[in-house]
N, C-alpha and C positions, 0 to 999 in steps of 0.2 A: 304255414299257418293259414294263409289265404291263397287259394289257387284259382286264378281266373280262367286259365286254359282248361276247357272241358275234355280235351283229349280226343275229340271227334271232329275236329275242324271248326269248332265253334268256341266262343268265349262268353263269359258272363261279366257284367259290371257290378261293382267297380273292378278295374284291373288291379288296383292297389288299395287295400283297405288299411290305409295308414296316412298320416298327416304330411304328405308331400304337397304342401300348400302352394298355391299360385304357380302351377307348373308351366314351364315353357320347354319346347323340344324342337329338334332339328333332325334331318336325315343327312348323313354324309356317306355316299356310296350305299352300302347295304347295312350301315350301322345307324341306330337311333340313339341320341343322347338327350336326356331330360334333366332339368335342374328345378329346384324349388327354393322358396324363401326359407329362412331359418331363424330370423329375429335375433335374440341374444344368446342363442346356443352356439357352441363352437366344438369342433371345426364347423365352418359355415357353408351353406349351399351344397347339399349332397348332389353328386352327379350320378345319375343312373344310366344304364346301358341296356338296350334291347336289340334283338334282330327282327322281331315280328310285331312290336307294339303292344303285345299282351304280356309277355314274360320279361321281367325287369330285375336287375341286380344293381345295388349301389357299388360303384367302382372307384369313387374318388370323392374328394371335397374340393370345391373351388378355392376356398380360403382355409388355411390352417388356423387362423384367428381373425377376429373382427378388427378392422384397421383403425381403431381409435383406443387410446389408453383407458378411457372410462369403462370399457367393456371388460376390464379385469374383474369387475363385479357384475352380477346379473342386473340388467335393466329391462325388466319384463315388458314386452310389446315394442321395444325399440330395436335398433340393430338393422339387420338385412331384411328388407321387404321384397316385394315381387321383382325378380330379375328376368333378364332375357338372355338367351344364348343364340349366337349366330356364327356362321362359318363363311369366311371371305378370303379368297386367294391364298389358301393354304393355312390360314390362321383361324383359331377358334377365339371368339370374343364373348365375354360375359359382362353385361352391363347391369349394375344393381344399385338400388337406392338405399340410402340411410336417411330417413326423413328429417333428422335433426342436423345432419352433417353434409349431405350433398349426394351427387350422382357419381358413381365410380365405374371404372373400366379395368378389366384384367384380361390377359390373353395367354394362349398356349398354342404351340404347334402339335403337342402331344397331349390330348385331353386326360390321359391316364397319369401324366407326370405332374411336375410342379408348375403352378400357374404364376404369372408375373405379379409383382407387388402392385396392388391396386392404385390407380391414379384417380384423384378426385377431379373430374372434368367439369363439374359445375358445383362449386362449393356453396353452401347455404341451405337453409331449411325450406321445406315446402314441396319440392318436386318429388314425385314417386313414380314407380312402374315404368321405367324408361325402356325403350326399344330402339336399337340402332338399325339403320337400313342403308344399303349401298345400291345406287341406281346404275343403269347400264352406262351412263356417261362418265362414271368415275366419281360423281359427287356422292356425299354421304349425309345422312340426316338422323336426327334423334326426335322421337315422339315420346311424350310423357304426360302423366296425369298429375294431380295435385292432392295434397292432404289438407283438409280444412283445419284440422287441429294444429297445423304448423303454419298455414299461409292465410287462413281466414275465409276461404271459399272452396267450393268443390264442384265436381261435375264438369270440369273444363279440361280439354286436351290442348297441349302446346306442341309446336313443331319448331325446330331450329336446325340450321345446317351444322354439320359436324366435320371435323378434319377427316380426310380419307383414312388416316391411320387410327382413327377412333379415340385419339388422346386429347381432344379439345373441341370446343364449340366455336362456331363462326357466325357472326352476324346477329341479326335481331331475332328474338324469340317471339313467335306469333301464336295467338289463339286460333286454332283451326276448327274447334267444335265446342259449343256450349250446350251441354245436356240440359241445363236449366230452362233453355228456350225450346227444347225439342222433345219433351216428355221422356228424356233419358237421364233421369236423376241418378246421381252417384256413378256416372260413367267414369271408368278408370281402366287400368290394366291393358293399355293399347299394345297391340302387336301388328307390325307393318309388313306388307307383302306387295308384290306386283304380278299382274296376270292380264294378258290380252290388252296391254296398254292402260289398264286401270290400276291406280294405287288403292290398295285396300288397307283399312285399319280395323282389325277385330278388337272390339272393346266391350267388356261386360258392363251392364248397368242394372240398377234396381236393388243393389245390396247383395252381400255374399249368401244370405240364406233365402232370399226371396226374388232374386233377379233373373235375368235372361241374357242371351248373347246378342249383341248388336254388331253390325258391320257397317262401316263407312266406306264410301268409294268416291274417287275423283280422278279426272284426267290430269290434274295438277297436284304436285306435292303439297303445296300450301292451300289447296282447296279452290273454290268451295266444295265441301263434301256433302253428298246426300247419304241417307242412312236407311237401314232396314233391320228389323228384328228377325233373326234367322233361326233361333232356337228358344223355345219356352218349355216349362215343365209340363204343361198340358195335363193329360191324364196319367202321366208317369209318377212314380214315387220319388223322383229325383228333384228335390227342391233346389232352387237357385242354380240351374245348370249353366255355368259360364266360366270365363277366364281360363285361357289355355292357348293351345298351339295348333295351327293347321300344318299337317305334314302329309307327304305323299309317299307312294311306294314305287319301286322300280318297275312295276307293272302298270303304273298310271292311275292307281286309285288315290282318292283323297280321304283323309281322316282328321278328326279333331279330338285332341286330348283336353279334358277340362276337369274341374273339381266340383264336388258337392260338399257343403258344410253339414256335417251330421253331429254338431254340438261337441260332446265330450271327446270323441275320437278325432275331431278336427276336420280337415278338408281332404277327403279321399278322392282318388283319381279314377275318372271314367274315360272310355274311348267310344267315339261316335262315328258312324259312317257319314261321309259328306259328299254332296253332289252339287251341280251347278244348274241354275235356270236363269236365262237372260243375263248372264254375267253377275248373278248374285248367288252366294252359297246357300245351301240348305243343309243344316246340321241335324243329324238324327234321321228319323223317318217322318215324312209329311203325311198327315191324315187328310182325308177328303174334306174340302172346304177351308183348309188352312193354307197360309202362304209361308209357313215356318215349319221347322222340324221339331220333333219331340225325342227325348232320350230313349235309347233302347236298353233293355236289361240283358238281352242275349242276342247274339248275332254271329254271322260267319266271320271267322278270323280274317284279318287282312291278307291279301294275296301278295306275299313278298318273294315269290319265286322259289321258296324252299320251306322245309319244315324244321323247326328248331326245338331244342330241349325245353321242357317245362321247368321253370325255376321261379324263385321269389326272393325278396331281400332276406338277409340273414337275421335271425333272432337269437336262438340258443347259442351260448358261448361256453366252451370248455376251457378257454384261455390257454390253448396249446401253442398259439403263435407268438412270435417275438414282438409283435406290435398290436395295438388296440384294434379290435374289430371295427369295421365300418358301420355297424349298427349303432355305435355309441357316440353320444355327444355330451359335452360338459355343459353345466349351467351358465358358464361364462368363459372368457379366455383362460386357458389352462397354463399353469407353470409346468416346466419339464419334469419336475420331481414328484408330481402327484401320483403317478402310476408307473408300475414296472411289470412287464410281462415275462413269461418264461422262467418262473421261479418255483420253489417248492413251498410246502405248507408253512414253513417257518420264515418265509420271506427271503430265502437265500437263492442266488442264481443257480439254476440247475439245467443240465443239458436236456433233460426230459421233463422239465417242470410244466405243470398244467394248472398254475394258479396265477392270478393277478394280485400284485401287492398294491394296496392303496395306503398312502401315507397321510396321517392326520394333518390337516391344514388349519392353522391358527385363525381364530375369529374372536370378535367381541362377544362377551357373555350374553348380551341381549339380542344377538342376531337370530332371527327365526330360521328354522331349517329350510324353508322354501327359498331363502335368500343365500344359502351356502353357495360359495363359488364352485365347489368341487363335487356337486351332485353329478354322478355318472349315469346318464339317462338313455332310454330307448323309447321310440314311438310305440303306441299300441299297434299290434300287427293284425288284429282281427276284431270282429264285433264281440266275441266271447272267447275267453282263453284262461289258462292258468299258467303260473310261472313259479318255479321253486328255485331258491337261491341258497347255496351253502356257503357260510362265512366262518372263517376261523378268527376268533376274537382274542386269542391268548396274547397277541402282541400289543394290545391296547394299554395305554398308560393312564395314570390318574389324571382326570380332567378331560379324557377323551369321550366322545360318543360316536356311535356308528350304527348303521342299520339299513333298512330298505324303505324307500319312499314312493308313494303314489303322488305325482306332482301335477296339480292343476290349480284353478282358482280356489277350489276346496282341496286341500292336500291332507294326506294321512301318512304317518311314518310309524314303524315299529323301531324304537330307538333304544339301543343298549348304551347305558351310561356307566362309567367307571368312577366310583368315589370311594377313596380310602380302601381300595382293594375289593370293594363290594360291587357286583354287577347288577344293575337294575334295568329292567326293560319297561319302557313307557310307550303308551299309545299317544302320539302327538298329532293333534288336529289343528290345521291352520286354515284361515279364510283370508284371501287376499282381496283387497279393494283398491281401485285406482281412481285418482283424481288428476287429470291432465298428465297421465302417464307416470305419476308418482305413486308408488305402491305403499299401501298401509296394510299391515298384517296383524290379525288377532290370532294368538296361538294358545291352545290349552293342552295340558298333560294329564295322563291318567296312568298310575302305576299298574302294570300287568303282572310282573313277577320279579323275584329277587333270587340271585344265585351266588354261590361261592365257587371260585376257581372254575368257572365255566369256560370250556375251550372252544366249542363249536355251537353255532346256532343256525337253524334253518328258517327261512321265511317262505310262506306260501301265499301267493298273490293271485286272487281270483276275480275275474270280471264277468258279470252276468247281466244280460239284458233283463230288466225287471218291470218293463212297461213302456208306454209311450206317453207323450204329452204334447198337446197342441200349444203353439206359441203364436204371439203376434210380434213381428219384427218390422219396424218402420211403418206400422199401420197395415201390414199385409200378413195373412195367416201362413203359418207353417204347420202342416198337419202331421200328427203322429211322429214327432221327433223322438228318437230313442232315449230311454232313461236307463242308465247302467248303474248297478251297485257294485262297489269295490270292497273286497274283504281281504285283510291281511291277518295271517295266523303265524304262530311261532312253534318251533319244535326243538328239542335238544338231541333227538336221535334220528330225525328225518322220517319217522314213522307215525308217531302220534302228534297231531297238531292241536294246540289249545289257544285260549285267549283270543278268540276272533274279535276283530274290530272292523267296523264298516263305515262307509260314507257314500253318498250319492255323488257320482263323478260329475265334474264340471270342468270344461276346457280351461286352458291357461289363457294368458293375454295374447290373443290372436293365434295361439298354437293349440294343437290337440294335447290331450293328456300324455304324459310320459311317466316312466317308472324306472327305478334303478337303485343304486347303492351309494354309500358315502361314508367317510370317517372324518371327524372334526376334532379340534382341541380348543377348549375354553382358555383364552389367554389370561384370564383372571385367576385360573386355578393355581394352587400353591406350587405344583410341579411345573417346571419349564420343559420337561421331557415330553415329546410328542411320540405317540405310538403309531401302530399301523394295524390293518387287518389284511387277511388274504381271502380272496373269493375263489372257491374251487370251481363252481359252475353257476350258470344261470340257464335253466332249462324250461322251455316253453312247450305247452301242449294244448290241444283243442279239447 
């Protein structure tokens, strides 16, 4: 869908046009691993792998579910925020924040396998964006930012000593940098490193859509730290270029992975060359007269000592595997009986089945579609694309509804409802609003079509860039942010599509737009029997 590798030794940015937000990455040998935040979607924290920093595949999830009971329901904007991944003495560590619950640590010796049950090493609300660091003397530390919505202040970084095994904190927590006093408002997302005797903390400032990349350095873990802005947007089209990871190659090059917030599509991933001047990093390319770098849109690929296959994260799914594809996430922590792979069109187990069976999940009659627990969703994979989904609805029971959803703050669903044996298809539009992370949803329905004994339905989902719009974020301008129009159409034969309904796309709560399928059951319906649907395929194209 989106190929960053140009095939001629060069690459283009972004390297991933998808919402892998708040990325952090490491190199272990000649392997690169990257993780991202996932908020209230599960499984949580996708783990991506690359050999060359340009071509990436999702290979695992750090968490099979979010480690608190309340996430059995979607809590938009909460859950897993910006994590950090590190490798120390044969063990992989992932430290992640849940702003209402605390700072957690999980580990693995095999990143492709099962990760340990997360341990809450700092219970309580307020701290976010943690990063562990192990020094040469065996001591370990944790640096973190804060969320004003939970703790009452922002733009401050804390440092605390950590147990060497990463499973607890030691001693007094100290403020090591106050961005309110240093023109670095909204400094957050710290990542800690050491080079030439200097302790470095890479920390974005200025806000996700309008900010820049700041670096702190000190000869002492607890400071005092001096600081320097090392990357700005400049004349590039990359607004808010910041928050990410410094990685190197086996050939001695330095690179920086970061995100760009492009509104509806979320926070997409860029790769920048990185150099050093006077023990300060320069990220991107420095223009005459500047003491900072600017993002590149095309550049020579990293020299990793070999050439590797061009690839990208999966999108299209024919459902031929026995497990759910790694491109999918649920809207909340899933139950084990929501989906079954490797079945036939009637929902029966089959040796050569190429369907996924989705069982209807009970809900209150007034629950809006955007808050269904069992929405099965994918990220947007490109700036423009189409997606066709074939669904068998003959297994639905009275009181069931199923369909395809475009999920964001403005959401749109083509919803098939079964009432008294009649199948009605509705366009459902929802608008989500938030007050202190409490969601309020206004939903409207419009009848599109009615059918008797319909067995199959097709959904065509199209994303088109229909313009640009200038924004002001935190008093700073964002020029020519993309505006995308989303259209959903239905078909009974997969050839002729009718009843188009459209909406202007708007990102979700801290996440980019997602889309996918669902089946639900109204618990107030007369029938207590819950049905199912089978999905034959979801096929993406540019």
